[in-house]
N, CA, C and O atoms as CSV, one atom per row, in Angstrom:
chain,resi,resn,atom,element,x,y,z
A,1,MET,N,N,-26.603,35.709,5.797
A,1,MET,CA,C,-25.498,35.498,4.876
A,1,MET,C,C,-24.209,35.156,5.637
A,1,MET,O,O,-23.420,34.317,5.201
A,2,LYS,N,N,-24.017,35.816,6.770
A,2,LYS,CA,C,-22.830,35.571,7.591
A,2,LYS,C,C,-22.806,34.120,8.086
A,2,LYS,O,O,-21.755,33.480,8.117
A,3,TYR,N,N,-23.971,33.619,8.469
A,3,TYR,CA,C,-24.056,32.245,8.969
A,3,TYR,C,C,-23.841,31.225,7.855
A,3,TYR,O,O,-23.288,30.150,8.089
A,4,LEU,N,N,-24.267,31.555,6.677
A,4,LEU,CA,C,-24.060,30.659,5.533
A,4,LEU,C,C,-22.568,30.454,5.261
A,4,LEU,O,O,-22.131,29.331,5.011
A,5,TRP,N,N,-21.796,31.529,5.310
A,5,TRP,CA,C,-20.345,31.421,5.099
A,5,TRP,C,C,-19.686,30.613,6.215
A,5,TRP,O,O,-18.769,29.834,5.959
A,6,MET,N,N,-20.145,30.795,7.437
A,6,MET,CA,C,-19.583,30.044,8.569
A,6,MET,C,C,-19.902,28.551,8.430
A,6,MET,O,O,-19.055,27.701,8.704
A,7,ILE,N,N,-21.120,28.246,8.006
A,7,ILE,CA,C,-21.503,26.841,7.802
A,7,ILE,C,C,-20.698,26.228,6.662
A,7,ILE,O,O,-20.209,25.105,6.785
A,8,LEU,N,N,-20.556,26.951,5.558
A,8,LEU,CA,C,-19.753,26.461,4.428
A,8,LEU,C,C,-18.295,26.248,4.826
A,8,LEU,O,O,-17.681,25.257,4.430
A,9,LEU,N,N,-17.742,27.171,5.603
A,9,LEU,CA,C,-16.359,27.024,6.071
A,9,LEU,C,C,-16.223,25.797,6.965
A,9,LEU,O,O,-15.263,25.039,6.833
A,10,ALA,N,N,-17.175,25.595,7.872
A,10,ALA,CA,C,-17.142,24.431,8.769
A,10,ALA,C,C,-17.240,23.132,7.974
A,10,ALA,O,O,-16.500,22.184,8.237
A,11,VAL,N,N,-18.154,23.086,6.998
A,11,VAL,CA,C,-18.295,21.886,6.165
A,11,VAL,C,C,-17.009,21.634,5.383
A,11,VAL,O,O,-16.549,20.495,5.295
A,12,PHE,N,N,-16.428,22.685,4.816
A,12,PHE,CA,C,-15.178,22.558,4.059
A,12,PHE,C,C,-14.050,22.032,4.947
A,12,PHE,O,O,-13.298,21.152,4.527
A,13,LEU,N,N,-13.921,22.555,6.159
A,13,LEU,CA,C,-12.870,22.097,7.081
A,13,LEU,C,C,-13.083,20.648,7.513
A,13,LEU,O,O,-12.130,19.871,7.583
A,14,ILE,N,N,-14.312,20.291,7.798
A,14,ILE,CA,C,-14.601,18.906,8.201
A,14,ILE,C,C,-14.329,17.950,7.046
A,14,ILE,O,O,-13.720,16.898,7.238
A,15,LEU,N,N,-14.779,18.313,5.849
A,15,LEU,CA,C,-14.542,17.479,4.677
A,15,LEU,C,C,-13.049,17.361,4.371
A,15,LEU,O,O,-12.560,16.277,4.053
A,16,GLY,N,N,-12.328,18.477,4.468
A,16,GLY,CA,C,-10.873,18.459,4.255
A,16,GLY,C,C,-10.155,17.581,5.277
A,16,GLY,O,O,-9.236,16.838,4.931
A,17,GLY,N,N,-10.580,17.672,6.539
A,17,GLY,CA,C,-9.987,16.845,7.587
A,17,GLY,C,C,-10.248,15.359,7.355
A,17,GLY,O,O,-9.365,14.527,7.563
A,18,PHE,N,N,-11.467,15.034,6.921
A,18,PHE,CA,C,-11.805,13.637,6.632
A,18,PHE,C,C,-10.956,13.099,5.487
A,18,PHE,O,O,-10.415,11.997,5.576
A,19,ILE,N,N,-10.839,13.877,4.408
A,19,ILE,CA,C,-10.044,13.440,3.249
A,19,ILE,C,C,-8.588,13.264,3.643
A,19,ILE,O,O,-7.958,12.282,3.251
A,20,TRP,N,N,-8.041,14.203,4.415
A,20,TRP,CA,C,-6.651,14.072,4.856
A,20,TRP,C,C,-6.482,12.813,5.705
A,20,TRP,O,O,-5.543,12.048,5.484
A,21,PHE,N,N,-7.365,12.585,6.663
A,21,PHE,CA,C,-7.250,11.426,7.540
A,21,PHE,C,C,-7.396,10.120,6.771
A,21,PHE,O,O,-6.661,9.167,7.031
A,22,LYS,N,N,-8.324,10.061,5.840
A,22,LYS,CA,C,-8.609,8.828,5.095
A,22,LYS,C,C,-7.507,8.482,4.095
A,22,LYS,O,O,-7.165,7.310,3.939
A,23,TYR,N,N,-6.943,9.496,3.410
A,23,TYR,CA,C,-6.052,9.199,2.290
A,23,TYR,C,C,-4.594,9.627,2.468
A,23,TYR,O,O,-3.736,9.171,1.713
A,24,TYR,N,N,-4.289,10.486,3.440
A,24,TYR,CA,C,-2.920,10.991,3.564
A,24,TYR,C,C,-2.293,10.758,4.936
A,24,TYR,O,O,-1.074,10.854,5.076
A,25,TYR,N,N,-3.092,10.459,5.937
A,25,TYR,CA,C,-2.576,10.182,7.273
A,25,TYR,C,C,-1.964,8.780,7.292
A,25,TYR,O,O,-2.619,7.811,6.909
A,26,VAL,N,N,-0.707,8.670,7.739
A,26,VAL,CA,C,-0.039,7.372,7.823
A,26,VAL,C,C,-0.535,6.674,9.085
A,26,VAL,O,O,-0.179,7.049,10.202
A,27,PHE,N,N,-1.360,5.655,8.882
A,27,PHE,CA,C,-1.989,4.905,9.971
A,27,PHE,C,C,-0.976,4.014,10.683
A,27,PHE,O,O,-1.015,3.876,11.906
A,28,GLY,N,N,-0.069,3.411,9.917
A,28,GLY,CA,C,0.941,2.536,10.494
A,28,GLY,C,C,2.102,2.373,9.541
A,28,GLY,O,O,1.975,2.619,8.342
A,29,GLU,N,N,3.224,1.960,10.075
A,29,GLU,CA,C,4.373,1.651,9.227
A,29,GLU,C,C,5.193,0.560,9.873
A,29,GLU,O,O,5.171,0.380,11.091
A,30,GLY,N,N,5.921,-0.168,9.039
A,30,GLY,CA,C,6.708,-1.271,9.550
A,30,GLY,C,C,7.500,-1.929,8.447
A,30,GLY,O,O,7.681,-1.366,7.368
A,31,VAL,N,N,7.972,-3.138,8.733
A,31,VAL,CA,C,8.789,-3.904,7.791
A,31,VAL,C,C,8.171,-5.284,7.636
A,31,VAL,O,O,7.835,-5.937,8.625
A,32,LYS,N,N,8.024,-5.722,6.408
A,32,LYS,CA,C,7.565,-7.085,6.104
A,32,LYS,C,C,8.679,-7.776,5.342
A,32,LYS,O,O,9.378,-7.148,4.547
A,33,SER,N,N,8.844,-9.072,5.583
A,33,SER,CA,C,9.900,-9.856,4.953
A,33,SER,C,C,9.317,-11.056,4.237
A,33,SER,O,O,8.327,-11.641,4.676
A,34,GLY,N,N,9.944,-11.416,3.128
A,34,GLY,CA,C,9.501,-12.592,2.388
A,34,GLY,C,C,10.093,-12.630,0.999
A,34,GLY,O,O,10.879,-11.764,0.616
A,35,HIS,N,N,9.707,-13.643,0.251
A,35,HIS,CA,C,10.165,-13.805,-1.125
A,35,HIS,C,C,9.258,-13.012,-2.056
A,35,HIS,O,O,8.033,-13.096,-1.965
A,36,LEU,N,N,9.863,-12.251,-2.943
A,36,LEU,CA,C,9.084,-11.451,-3.885
A,36,LEU,C,C,8.488,-12.361,-4.940
A,36,LEU,O,O,9.217,-13.001,-5.698
A,37,ASN,N,N,7.167,-12.424,-4.993
A,37,ASN,CA,C,6.461,-13.258,-5.956
A,37,ASN,C,C,6.390,-12.559,-7.306
A,37,ASN,O,O,6.710,-13.160,-8.332
A,38,TYR,N,N,5.970,-11.286,-7.317
A,38,TYR,CA,C,5.928,-10.542,-8.567
A,38,TYR,C,C,5.988,-9.042,-8.307
A,38,TYR,O,O,5.674,-8.563,-7.217
A,39,ALA,N,N,6.400,-8.321,-9.339
A,39,ALA,CA,C,6.378,-6.861,-9.361
A,39,ALA,C,C,5.886,-6.472,-10.745
A,39,ALA,O,O,6.518,-6.818,-11.744
A,40,VAL,N,N,4.762,-5.755,-10.820
A,40,VAL,CA,C,4.153,-5.414,-12.107
A,40,VAL,C,C,3.796,-3.933,-12.160
A,40,VAL,O,O,3.610,-3.275,-11.136
A,41,TYR,N,N,3.709,-3.437,-13.387
A,41,TYR,CA,C,3.275,-2.071,-13.668
A,41,TYR,C,C,1.969,-2.206,-14.434
A,41,TYR,O,O,1.968,-2.659,-15.579
A,42,LYS,N,N,0.845,-1.814,-13.811
A,42,LYS,CA,C,-0.436,-2.080,-14.457
A,42,LYS,C,C,-1.457,-0.999,-14.145
A,42,LYS,O,O,-1.275,-0.187,-13.238
A,43,GLY,N,N,-2.534,-1.010,-14.919
A,43,GLY,CA,C,-3.637,-0.091,-14.707
A,43,GLY,C,C,-4.241,0.348,-16.014
A,43,GLY,O,O,-3.569,0.358,-17.046
A,44,ASN,N,N,-5.526,0.716,-15.976
A,44,ASN,CA,C,-6.212,1.189,-17.168
A,44,ASN,C,C,-5.993,2.681,-17.379
A,44,ASN,O,O,-5.485,3.095,-18.421
A,45,VAL,N,N,-6.367,3.476,-16.411
A,45,VAL,CA,C,-6.205,4.928,-16.519
A,45,VAL,C,C,-4.950,5.371,-15.785
A,45,VAL,O,O,-4.113,6.077,-16.349
A,46,PHE,N,N,-4.815,4.957,-14.521
A,46,PHE,CA,C,-3.647,5.274,-13.714
A,46,PHE,C,C,-2.757,4.040,-13.642
A,46,PHE,O,O,-3.138,3.035,-13.042
A,47,LYS,N,N,-1.584,4.106,-14.244
A,47,LYS,CA,C,-0.621,3.002,-14.170
A,47,LYS,C,C,0.096,3.075,-12.827
A,47,LYS,O,O,0.649,4.113,-12.463
A,48,THR,N,N,0.080,1.962,-12.094
A,48,THR,CA,C,0.720,1.931,-10.783
A,48,THR,C,C,1.634,0.715,-10.680
A,48,THR,O,O,1.487,-0.256,-11.423
A,49,TYR,N,N,2.576,0.785,-9.747
A,49,TYR,CA,C,3.509,-0.310,-9.485
A,49,TYR,C,C,2.928,-1.152,-8.355
A,49,TYR,O,O,2.626,-0.636,-7.279
A,50,GLU,N,N,2.776,-2.443,-8.603
A,50,GLU,CA,C,2.192,-3.359,-7.623
A,50,GLU,C,C,3.124,-4.544,-7.420
A,50,GLU,O,O,3.916,-4.881,-8.299
A,51,GLY,N,N,3.023,-5.172,-6.252
A,51,GLY,CA,C,3.844,-6.342,-5.976
A,51,GLY,C,C,3.216,-7.239,-4.930
A,51,GLY,O,O,2.259,-6.868,-4.251
A,52,LYS,N,N,3.783,-8.435,-4.819
A,52,LYS,CA,C,3.317,-9.392,-3.805
A,52,LYS,C,C,4.520,-10.082,-3.197
A,52,LYS,O,O,5.420,-10.541,-3.901
A,53,LEU,N,N,4.518,-10.145,-1.878
A,53,LEU,CA,C,5.559,-10.797,-1.102
A,53,LEU,C,C,4.946,-12.040,-0.467
A,53,LEU,O,O,3.872,-11.964,0.130
A,54,ILE,N,N,5.620,-13.188,-0.592
A,54,ILE,CA,C,5.176,-14.420,0.065
A,54,ILE,C,C,5.997,-14.561,1.344
A,54,ILE,O,O,7.218,-14.716,1.299
A,55,GLN,N,N,5.309,-14.506,2.481
A,55,GLN,CA,C,5.987,-14.582,3.768
A,55,GLN,C,C,6.108,-16.020,4.236
A,55,GLN,O,O,5.369,-16.897,3.788
A,56,GLU,N,N,7.040,-16.251,5.136
A,56,GLU,CA,C,7.250,-17.600,5.663
A,56,GLU,C,C,6.112,-17.977,6.597
A,56,GLU,O,O,5.508,-17.120,7.241
A,57,GLY,N,N,5.834,-19.252,6.660
A,57,GLY,CA,C,4.789,-19.756,7.542
A,57,GLY,C,C,3.503,-20.016,6.794
A,57,GLY,O,O,3.374,-19.705,5.610
A,58,PHE,N,N,2.566,-20.586,7.501
A,58,PHE,CA,C,1.277,-20.923,6.917
A,58,PHE,C,C,0.163,-20.447,7.830
A,58,PHE,O,O,0.332,-20.348,9.045
A,59,GLY,N,N,-0.972,-20.157,7.228
A,59,GLY,CA,C,-2.162,-19.777,7.977
A,59,GLY,C,C,-3.317,-20.653,7.523
A,59,GLY,O,O,-3.193,-21.409,6.560
A,60,ARG,N,N,-4.423,-20.548,8.209
A,60,ARG,CA,C,-5.598,-21.331,7.852
A,60,ARG,C,C,-6.638,-20.387,7.254
A,60,ARG,O,O,-6.997,-19.373,7.852
A,61,ASN,N,N,-7.109,-20.743,6.071
A,61,ASN,CA,C,-8.142,-19.965,5.401
A,61,ASN,C,C,-9.447,-20.134,6.163
A,61,ASN,O,O,-9.913,-21.257,6.357
A,62,SER,N,N,-10.047,-19.013,6.601
A,62,SER,CA,C,-11.254,-19.095,7.424
A,62,SER,C,C,-12.460,-19.631,6.648
A,62,SER,O,O,-13.367,-20.205,7.251
A,63,LYS,N,N,-12.489,-19.458,5.336
A,63,LYS,CA,C,-13.632,-19.920,4.545
A,63,LYS,C,C,-13.542,-21.406,4.207
A,63,LYS,O,O,-14.508,-22.148,4.378
A,64,SER,N,N,-12.373,-21.833,3.726
A,64,SER,CA,C,-12.254,-23.225,3.285
A,64,SER,C,C,-11.629,-24.142,4.336
A,64,SER,O,O,-11.778,-25.362,4.268
A,65,GLY,N,N,-10.928,-23.554,5.307
A,65,GLY,CA,C,-10.281,-24.368,6.330
A,65,GLY,C,C,-8.958,-24.951,5.880
A,65,GLY,O,O,-8.328,-25.697,6.630
A,66,GLN,N,N,-8.516,-24.624,4.657
A,66,GLN,CA,C,-7.254,-25.153,4.140
A,66,GLN,C,C,-6.094,-24.264,4.552
A,66,GLN,O,O,-6.276,-23.088,4.868
A,67,PHE,N,N,-4.889,-24.844,4.544
A,67,PHE,CA,C,-3.697,-24.079,4.850
A,67,PHE,C,C,-3.294,-23.240,3.639
A,67,PHE,O,O,-3.340,-23.712,2.503
A,68,THR,N,N,-2.901,-21.993,3.891
A,68,THR,CA,C,-2.450,-21.101,2.835
A,68,THR,C,C,-1.185,-20.383,3.287
A,68,THR,O,O,-0.851,-20.386,4.472
A,69,THR,N,N,-0.493,-19.775,2.350
A,69,THR,CA,C,0.684,-18.980,2.705
A,69,THR,C,C,0.253,-17.563,3.052
A,69,THR,O,O,-0.820,-17.109,2.656
A,70,TYR,N,N,1.106,-16.874,3.795
A,70,TYR,CA,C,0.852,-15.471,4.093
A,70,TYR,C,C,1.336,-14.645,2.917
A,70,TYR,O,O,2.489,-14.756,2.500
A,71,GLU,N,N,0.461,-13.827,2.392
A,71,GLU,CA,C,0.811,-12.986,1.253
A,71,GLU,C,C,0.658,-11.525,1.647
A,71,GLU,O,O,-0.284,-11.155,2.348
A,72,PHE,N,N,1.586,-10.704,1.193
A,72,PHE,CA,C,1.556,-9.268,1.444
A,72,PHE,C,C,1.515,-8.565,0.104
A,72,PHE,O,O,2.527,-8.491,-0.592
A,73,GLU,N,N,0.347,-8.045,-0.264
A,73,GLU,CA,C,0.214,-7.300,-1.519
A,73,GLU,C,C,0.442,-5.830,-1.222
A,73,GLU,O,O,-0.071,-5.301,-0.236
A,74,PHE,N,N,1.211,-5.173,-2.075
A,74,PHE,CA,C,1.604,-3.799,-1.814
A,74,PHE,C,C,1.700,-3.004,-3.111
A,74,PHE,O,O,1.714,-3.568,-4.206
A,75,SER,N,N,1.765,-1.688,-2.965
A,75,SER,CA,C,1.975,-0.770,-4.081
A,75,SER,C,C,3.295,-0.035,-3.841
A,75,SER,O,O,3.772,0.045,-2.709
A,76,VAL,N,N,3.871,0.491,-4.903
A,76,VAL,CA,C,5.134,1.226,-4.823
A,76,VAL,C,C,4.948,2.553,-5.556
A,76,VAL,O,O,4.456,2.575,-6.684
A,77,GLU,N,N,5.341,3.659,-4.921
A,77,GLU,CA,C,5.257,4.963,-5.573
A,77,GLU,C,C,6.548,5.322,-6.306
A,77,GLU,O,O,6.504,5.936,-7.372
A,78,ASP,N,N,7.683,4.947,-5.748
A,78,ASP,CA,C,8.989,5.345,-6.287
A,78,ASP,C,C,9.423,4.403,-7.411
A,78,ASP,O,O,9.588,3.207,-7.171
A,79,PRO,N,N,9.612,4.915,-8.637
A,79,PRO,CA,C,10.037,4.060,-9.751
A,79,PRO,C,C,11.395,3.383,-9.521
A,79,PRO,O,O,11.622,2.282,-10.023
A,80,GLU,N,N,12.292,4.020,-8.778
A,80,GLU,CA,C,13.613,3.429,-8.505
A,80,GLU,C,C,13.483,2.195,-7.614
A,80,GLU,O,O,14.160,1.193,-7.842
A,81,VAL,N,N,12.627,2.260,-6.611
A,81,VAL,CA,C,12.383,1.101,-5.733
A,81,VAL,C,C,11.767,-0.019,-6.561
A,81,VAL,O,O,12.147,-1.181,-6.419
A,82,PHE,N,N,10.816,0.329,-7.426
A,82,PHE,CA,C,10.174,-0.680,-8.271
A,82,PHE,C,C,11.192,-1.359,-9.194
A,82,PHE,O,O,11.140,-2.577,-9.368
A,83,LYS,N,N,12.102,-0.607,-9.780
A,83,LYS,CA,C,13.116,-1.187,-10.681
A,83,LYS,C,C,13.947,-2.233,-9.958
A,83,LYS,O,O,14.241,-3.293,-10.511
A,84,GLN,N,N,14.333,-1.929,-8.698
A,84,GLN,CA,C,15.107,-2.897,-7.906
A,84,GLN,C,C,14.297,-4.159,-7.654
A,84,GLN,O,O,14.824,-5.268,-7.751
A,85,LEU,N,N,13.028,-3.997,-7.333
A,85,LEU,CA,C,12.161,-5.156,-7.095
A,85,LEU,C,C,11.997,-5.973,-8.371
A,85,LEU,O,O,12.113,-7.198,-8.352
A,86,GLU,N,N,11.727,-5.291,-9.473
A,86,GLU,CA,C,11.479,-5.954,-10.747
A,86,GLU,C,C,12.695,-6.761,-11.215
A,86,GLU,O,O,12.546,-7.850,-11.768
A,87,MET,N,N,13.867,-6.235,-10.996
A,87,MET,CA,C,15.094,-6.906,-11.442
A,87,MET,C,C,15.490,-8.077,-10.542
A,87,MET,O,O,16.346,-8.879,-10.915
A,88,ASN,N,N,14.878,-8.181,-9.370
A,88,ASN,CA,C,15.281,-9.218,-8.408
A,88,ASN,C,C,14.105,-10.060,-7.935
A,88,ASN,O,O,14.058,-10.460,-6.772
A,89,SER,N,N,13.161,-10.332,-8.817
A,89,SER,CA,C,11.999,-11.136,-8.463
A,89,SER,C,C,12.445,-12.519,-7.998
A,89,SER,O,O,13.345,-13.113,-8.591
A,90,GLY,N,N,11.826,-13.028,-6.949
A,90,GLY,CA,C,12.164,-14.337,-6.405
A,90,GLY,C,C,13.137,-14.275,-5.244
A,90,GLY,O,O,13.288,-15.256,-4.517
A,91,LYS,N,N,13.797,-13.147,-5.053
A,91,LYS,CA,C,14.738,-13.009,-3.934
A,91,LYS,C,C,13.991,-12.673,-2.650
A,91,LYS,O,O,12.808,-12.333,-2.666
A,92,TYR,N,N,14.710,-12.778,-1.547
A,92,TYR,CA,C,14.149,-12.501,-0.224
A,92,TYR,C,C,14.367,-11.021,0.100
A,92,TYR,O,O,15.492,-10.528,0.027
A,93,PHE,N,N,13.303,-10.322,0.453
A,93,PHE,CA,C,13.364,-8.889,0.720
A,93,PHE,C,C,12.841,-8.568,2.108
A,93,PHE,O,O,11.969,-9.260,2.633
A,94,ASP,N,N,13.384,-7.513,2.695
A,94,ASP,CA,C,12.816,-6.839,3.857
A,94,ASP,C,C,12.358,-5.479,3.338
A,94,ASP,O,O,13.187,-4.654,2.954
A,95,LEU,N,N,11.049,-5.237,3.321
A,95,LEU,CA,C,10.490,-4.027,2.736
A,95,LEU,C,C,9.851,-3.145,3.803
A,95,LEU,O,O,9.042,-3.609,4.606
A,96,HIS,N,N,10.226,-1.865,3.801
A,96,HIS,CA,C,9.594,-0.899,4.697
A,96,HIS,C,C,8.355,-0.347,3.996
A,96,HIS,O,O,8.403,0.013,2.820
A,97,TYR,N,N,7.240,-0.285,4.734
A,97,TYR,CA,C,5.990,0.170,4.131
A,97,TYR,C,C,5.271,1.163,5.046
A,97,TYR,O,O,5.525,1.235,6.248
A,98,LYS,N,N,4.367,1.920,4.432
A,98,LYS,CA,C,3.459,2.806,5.155
A,98,LYS,C,C,2.040,2.338,4.852
A,98,LYS,O,O,1.716,1.976,3.721
A,99,GLU,N,N,1.208,2.353,5.880
A,99,GLU,CA,C,-0.182,1.920,5.715
A,99,GLU,C,C,-1.118,3.117,5.851
A,99,GLU,O,O,-1.032,3.885,6.809
A,100,TYR,N,N,-2.008,3.260,4.881
A,100,TYR,CA,C,-3.004,4.324,4.886
A,100,TYR,C,C,-4.384,3.710,5.090
A,100,TYR,O,O,-4.545,2.495,4.971
A,101,LYS,N,N,-5.368,4.527,5.392
A,101,LYS,CA,C,-6.738,4.034,5.598
A,101,LYS,C,C,-7.487,3.829,4.284
A,101,LYS,O,O,-8.434,3.043,4.239
A,102,GLY,N,N,-7.088,4.512,3.222
A,102,GLY,CA,C,-7.782,4.402,1.943
A,102,GLY,C,C,-6.810,4.421,0.783
A,102,GLY,O,O,-5.651,4.805,0.938
A,103,THR,N,N,-7.287,4.005,-0.385
A,103,THR,CA,C,-6.444,3.991,-1.579
A,103,THR,C,C,-6.795,5.164,-2.486
A,103,THR,O,O,-7.936,5.624,-2.527
A,104,LEU,N,N,-5.797,5.628,-3.200
A,104,LEU,CA,C,-5.977,6.646,-4.234
A,104,LEU,C,C,-5.563,6.013,-5.553
A,104,LEU,O,O,-4.556,5.305,-5.596
A,105,PRO,N,N,-6.310,6.244,-6.636
A,105,PRO,CA,C,-6.023,5.547,-7.897
A,105,PRO,C,C,-4.622,5.782,-8.435
A,105,PRO,O,O,-4.060,4.890,-9.071
A,106,TRP,N,N,-4.045,6.939,-8.203
A,106,TRP,CA,C,-2.700,7.228,-8.722
A,106,TRP,C,C,-1.602,6.769,-7.773
A,106,TRP,O,O,-0.425,6.798,-8.134
A,107,ARG,N,N,-1.969,6.345,-6.562
A,107,ARG,CA,C,-0.972,5.873,-5.600
A,107,ARG,C,C,-0.828,4.360,-5.629
A,107,ARG,O,O,0.239,3.841,-5.301
A,108,GLY,N,N,-1.880,3.636,-6.015
A,108,GLY,CA,C,-1.801,2.185,-6.061
A,108,GLY,C,C,-3.113,1.530,-5.707
A,108,GLY,O,O,-4.082,2.200,-5.350
A,109,ASN,N,N,-3.138,0.204,-5.808
A,109,ASN,CA,C,-4.361,-0.563,-5.564
A,109,ASN,C,C,-4.515,-1.024,-4.119
A,109,ASN,O,O,-5.551,-1.583,-3.759
A,110,THR,N,N,-3.504,-0.799,-3.289
A,110,THR,CA,C,-3.566,-1.277,-1.907
A,110,THR,C,C,-3.329,-0.131,-0.936
A,110,THR,O,O,-2.887,0.949,-1.329
A,111,VAL,N,N,-3.625,-0.375,0.335
A,111,VAL,CA,C,-3.372,0.628,1.371
A,111,VAL,C,C,-1.927,0.566,1.867
A,111,VAL,O,O,-1.498,1.424,2.639
A,112,TYR,N,N,-1.175,-0.448,1.424
A,112,TYR,CA,C,0.224,-0.603,1.827
A,112,TYR,C,C,1.127,-0.061,0.727
A,112,TYR,O,O,1.103,-0.550,-0.403
A,113,ILE,N,N,1.929,0.958,1.064
A,113,ILE,CA,C,2.827,1.584,0.101
A,113,ILE,C,C,4.265,1.331,0.547
A,113,ILE,O,O,4.693,1.825,1.589
A,114,VAL,N,N,5.009,0.557,-0.248
A,114,VAL,CA,C,6.422,0.290,0.048
A,114,VAL,C,C,7.223,1.504,-0.373
A,114,VAL,O,O,7.147,1.939,-1.523
A,115,ASP,N,N,8.006,2.063,0.574
A,115,ASP,CA,C,8.779,3.247,0.258
A,115,ASP,C,C,10.274,3.008,0.188
A,115,ASP,O,O,11.010,3.837,-0.346
A,116,LYS,N,N,10.737,1.871,0.726
A,116,LYS,CA,C,12.173,1.566,0.595
A,116,LYS,C,C,12.437,0.088,0.852
A,116,LYS,O,O,11.659,-0.616,1.497
A,117,ILE,N,N,13.575,-0.346,0.315
A,117,ILE,CA,C,14.041,-1.721,0.530
A,117,ILE,C,C,15.060,-1.671,1.653
A,117,ILE,O,O,16.088,-1.004,1.537
A,118,VAL,N,N,14.779,-2.371,2.732
A,118,VAL,CA,C,15.680,-2.394,3.891
A,118,VAL,C,C,16.828,-3.356,3.648
A,118,VAL,O,O,17.981,-3.052,3.953
A,119,ASN,N,N,16.499,-4.539,3.087
A,119,ASN,CA,C,17.521,-5.566,2.874
A,119,ASN,C,C,17.057,-6.489,1.739
A,119,ASN,O,O,15.862,-6.694,1.525
A,120,MET,N,N,18.033,-7.030,1.031
A,120,MET,CA,C,17.730,-7.990,-0.045
A,120,MET,C,C,18.796,-9.085,0.007
A,120,MET,O,O,19.989,-8.806,0.125
A,121,ARG,N,N,18.336,-10.339,-0.084
A,121,ARG,CA,C,19.293,-11.452,-0.109
A,121,ARG,C,C,18.822,-12.505,-1.090
A,121,ARG,O,O,19.485,-13.528,-1.264
């Protein structure tokens, strides 16, 4: 019985560590700049704030070989940040974001979470 509790505790700790690392550990953070294409509030069960930034420059699509724009799709947790984005669609933004390893349905559809607006022009 003593060993069963130790095994259960070990499994619980390992599972807890995995969940924390996958969904709550900030893997990276930085700033992306570009023109705000859209900011929307959407979802079936969990409504989340989503947006897309079109960055300057062009890249080559590996599948079709055609030139495409760089797009940064992101989610927003803070309603105040989202309101600023929504009211200024089409403007040029510098957005600070945090990158996670996994998505949570109530946090957004992407692993990139914008937490503040650094600059807007």
